[in-house]
BAFI-3210 file (N, C-alpha, C; in Angstrom, 3 decimals, decimal comma, padded with zeros to 6 digits):
// residues 100
n [1|2|3|4|5|6|7|8|9|10|11|12|13|14|15|16|17|18|19|20|21|22|23|24|25|26|27|28|29|30|31|32|33|34|35|36|37|38|39|40|41|42|43|44|45|46|47|48|49|50|51|52|53|54|55|56|57|58|59|60|61|62|63|64|65|66|67|68|69|70|71|72|73|74|75|76|77|78|79|80|81|82|83|84|85|86|87|88|89|90|91|92|93|94|95|96|97|98|99|100]
n.u [-057,605|-056,351|-054,247|-052,751|-051,914|-050,374|-048,306|-047,084|-046,173|-044,413|-042,554|-041,499|-040,396|-038,352|-036,704|-035,968|-034,627|-032,442|-031,159|-030,437|-028,658|-026,332|-022,925|-020,340|-016,752|-014,557|-013,411|-014,816|-013,728|-012,719|-012,728|-010,258|-008,515|-008,814|-007,779|-005,129|-004,391|-004,670|-002,668|-000,438|-000,369|-000,065|002,524|003,944|003,465|004,727|007,360|007,624|006,916|008,926|011,099|010,476|010,383|013,045|014,371|013,399|014,502|017,235|017,373|016,686|018,762|021,027|020,696|021,686|021,711|022,065|023,922|023,396|025,572|026,275|026,182|027,936|026,389|026,291|024,032|022,774|021,975|022,062|022,291|021,000|020,203|019,732|018,499|017,136|015,612|017,375|019,793|022,513|023,197|021,861|019,090|016,303|016,493|019,006|022,190|025,275|028,817|029,578|027,473|026,647]
n.v [023,248|021,835|020,728|022,987|023,913|021,753|021,844|024,271|023,692|021,603|022,975|024,796|022,988|021,906|024,146|024,590|022,206|022,455|024,675|023,638|021,713|022,957|022,995|023,788|024,260|022,356|023,906|026,232|028,561|031,368|031,318|032,024|031,503|028,754|027,962|028,782|027,049|024,599|024,868|024,968|022,332|020,957|021,718|020,666|017,943|017,613|017,793|015,849|013,313|012,568|012,586|010,533|008,365|008,345|007,823|005,253|003,823|004,175|002,834|000,197|-000,346|-000,345|-002,323|-004,704|-007,977|-010,044|-013,020|-016,260|-018,565|-021,940|-024,138|-026,939|-029,224|-032,164|-033,697|-033,186|-034,061|-036,886|-040,116|-043,091|-045,189|-046,152|-043,425|-042,582|-043,959|-043,938|-043,857|-042,564|-039,272|-037,243|-035,303|-035,573|-033,481|-032,397|-031,521|-032,240|-032,631|-034,654|-036,364|-039,398]
n.w [-009,223|-007,103|-008,521|-009,260|-006,752|-005,934|-007,826|-007,151|-004,549|-005,134|-006,714|-004,837|-003,052|-004,586|-004,912|-002,244|-001,703|-003,420|-002,337|000,173|-000,555|-001,226|-000,794|001,353|001,570|003,697|005,834|005,737|004,891|002,835|-000,790|-001,838|000,291|000,457|-002,013|-001,695|000,379|-000,947|-002,898|-001,231|-000,149|-002,484|-003,201|-001,012|-001,419|-003,876|-003,114|-001,098|-002,184|-004,201|-002,408|-000,558|-002,323|-003,230|-000,802|-000,316|-002,487|-001,921|000,557|-000,167|-001,943|-000,363|001,480|003,761|004,700|007,509|007,323|008,295|009,777|008,942|011,404|012,439|013,914|015,950|015,781|013,407|010,049|010,290|009,120|009,412|007,914|004,480|003,009|000,727|-002,226|-004,366|-003,210|-001,165|000,336|-000,833|-001,901|-004,234|-006,116|-005,665|-006,634|-006,202|-005,924|-004,183|-004,194|-005,259]
ca.u [-057,122|-055,401|-053,075|-051,978|-051,286|-049,349|-047,149|-046,409|-045,482|-043,285|-041,551|-040,850|-039,598|-037,123|-035,846|-035,443|-033,659|-031,247|-030,479|-029,879|-027,599|-025,119|-021,927|-019,165|-015,551|-014,470|-013,129|-015,729|-012,939|-013,000|-012,201|-008,842|-007,792|-008,836|-006,841|-003,784|-004,159|-004,475|-001,339|000,551|-000,280|000,472|003,977|004,457|003,428|005,740|008,655|007,629|006,833|010,262|011,980|010,153|010,802|014,503|014,757|013,106|015,513|018,480|017,276|016,737|020,058|022,066|020,239|022,550|021,089|023,051|023,859|023,662|026,543|025,814|026,938|027,969|025,997|026,451|022,744|022,252|022,328|022,343|021,675|021,183|019,883|019,686|017,348|016,423|015,718|018,514|020,998|023,267|022,644|021,303|017,693|016,030|016,929|020,285|023,280|026,554|029,862|029,665|026,285|026,897]
ca.v [023,954|020,970|020,578|024,226|023,941|020,714|022,297|025,309|023,017|020,870|023,965|025,310|021,908|021,812|025,284|024,355|021,121|022,971|025,523|022,820|020,876|023,722|022,491|024,614|023,477|021,876|024,917|027,361|029,749|031,919|030,554|032,342|030,766|027,337|027,788|028,870|025,799|023,559|025,056|024,593|020,879|020,495|021,897|019,691|016,633|017,598|017,592|014,647|012,069|012,154|012,320|009,202|007,383|008,293|007,136|003,838|003,263|004,146|001,788|-001,113|-000,539|-000,536|-003,265|-005,858|-008,901|-010,939|-014,395|-017,194|-019,598|-023,296|-024,750|-028,397|-029,909|-033,609|-034,338|-032,851|-034,903|-038,264|-041,078|-044,440|-046,146|-045,500|-042,542|-042,423|-045,150|-043,819|-043,939|-041,352|-038,249|-036,146|-035,369|-035,828|-032,372|-031,872|-031,906|-031,897|-033,565|-035,808|-037,202|-040,379]
ca.w [-008,056|-006,415|-009,370|-009,168|-005,424|-005,912|-008,599|-006,367|-003,454|-005,713|-007,126|-003,618|-002,481|-005,391|-004,575|-000,910|-001,785|-004,069|-001,371|001,240|-001,073|-001,444|000,139|001,526|001,830|005,073|006,845|005,622|004,576|001,516|-001,914|-001,970|001,324|000,080|-003,128|-001,117|001,110|-001,947|-003,496|-000,222|-000,086|-003,765|-003,119|-000,044|-002,077|-004,930|-002,472|-000,267|-002,963|-004,667|-001,270|-000,048|-003,331|-003,178|000,423|-000,510|-003,387|-001,166|001,568|-000,822|-002,589|000,644|002,498|003,990|005,624|008,129|006,868|009,383|009,454|009,183|012,474|012,288|015,128|015,803|015,552|012,092|008,897|010,689|008,226|009,957|006,871|003,173|003,135|-000,522|-003,071|-005,287|-002,399|-000,850|001,215|-001,622|-002,273|-005,645|-006,962|-005,209|-007,531|-005,635|-006,342|-003,285|-004,371|-006,330]
c.u [-056,059|-054,105|-052,182|-051,244|-050,149|-048,112|-046,376|-045,611|-044,259|-042,175|-040,802|-039,965|-038,296|-036,167|-035,193|-034,374|-032,361|-030,468|-029,810|-028,719|-026,315|-024,112|-020,735|-017,956|-015,418|-014,310|-014,090|-014,996|-013,305|-012,328|-010,701|-008,005|-007,730|-007,865|-005,402|-003,435|-003,907|-003,094|-000,224|000,722|000,200|001,997|004,605|004,496|004,498|007,137|008,708|007,629|008,193|011,233|011,726|010,578|012,326|014,997|014,505|014,124|016,849|018,489|017,387|018,105|021,149|021,674|021,196|021,899|022,161|022,843|024,256|024,661|025,940|026,713|026,836|027,659|026,058|025,136|022,122|022,765|022,733|021,572|021,966|020,885|019,897|018,377|016,500|016,558|016,908|019,839|021,630|022,535|021,926|019,839|017,536|016,584|018,228|021,384|024,597|027,563|029,921|028,422|026,532|025,838]
c.v [023,123|020,841|021,819|024,301|022,922|021,153|023,384|024,664|022,270|021,821|024,502|024,242|021,754|022,942|025,080|023,262|021,592|023,848|024,689|021,967|021,647|023,359|023,433|023,717|023,243|022,999|026,085|028,654|030,260|031,075|030,803|031,591|029,272|027,057|027,862|027,591|024,642|023,663|024,694|023,081|020,276|020,614|020,896|018,306|016,526|017,393|016,232|013,356|011,674|011,856|010,922|008,121|007,236|007,572|005,634|003,158|003,150|003,002|000,409|-001,382|-000,854|-001,510|-004,444|-006,724|-009,792|-012,379|-015,315|-018,247|-020,956|-023,940|-026,265|-029,056|-031,414|-034,299|-033,990|-033,818|-036,319|-039,190|-042,476|-045,523|-045,419|-044,725|-042,514|-043,678|-045,108|-043,800|-042,596|-040,398|-037,149|-036,383|-035,529|-034,722|-031,728|-032,407|-031,395|-032,937|-034,817|-036,695|-038,161|-041,426]
c.w [-007,315|-007,202|-009,285|-007,825|-005,349|-006,686|-007,856|-005,228|-003,987|-006,134|-005,912|-002,982|-003,261|-005,067|-003,211|-000,938|-002,420|-003,094|-000,268|000,745|-001,339|-000,367|000,172|001,756|003,330|006,089|006,796|005,306|003,187|000,436|-002,062|-000,938|001,000|-001,060|-002,619|-000,356|000,147|-002,582|-002,512|-000,190|-001,399|-003,757|-002,140|-000,676|-003,151|-004,350|-001,768|-001,078|-003,531|-003,519|-000,705|-001,035|-003,330|-001,942|000,305|-001,404|-002,672|-000,153|000,940|-001,452|-001,572|001,741|002,569|005,051|006,239|007,641|008,015|008,921|009,758|010,228|012,343|013,624|014,888|015,465|014,200|011,042|009,306|009,746|008,764|008,932|005,543|003,099|001,870|-001,379|-004,023|-004,533|-002,121|000,069|000,462|-001,935|-003,773|-006,541|-006,476|-006,109|-006,943|-006,093|-005,460|-003,355|-005,543|-006,298]
res [m|f|r|a|c|a|s|v|v|a|r|n|a|r|r|t|a|v|r|e|q|k|r|f|m|s|s|g|a|s|v|e|e|e|i|a|e|m|n|k|w|r|a|v|s|a|i|a|i|p|a|c|a|g|f|g|v|y|t|l|a|n|a|e|h|p|h|a|e|d|t|a|y|s|y|l|k|i|r|n|r|e|q|f|p|w|g|g|d|c|g|l|f|e|y|r|d|d|c|k]
***
């Protein structure tokens, strides 16, 4: 008797759980309206993605950065002693004509 009652309760609980798990779409609109909304956003995405990619390529291709001029201040590049063991004003990996 207990086993029969337990199986009936379990069967009803499964049916109730299945009914409660049914999920509607966000707006609760009909399926046709949801499909129309999906197609609208698909078309918007199909236009917006190439437009954004094209704008990005255009922006990167035409980007001009201002170049700062090297101002010769009197306090820059002052060498009071021989700075490097190999002599001169050039660092280890600097290769200029005036570095001897």
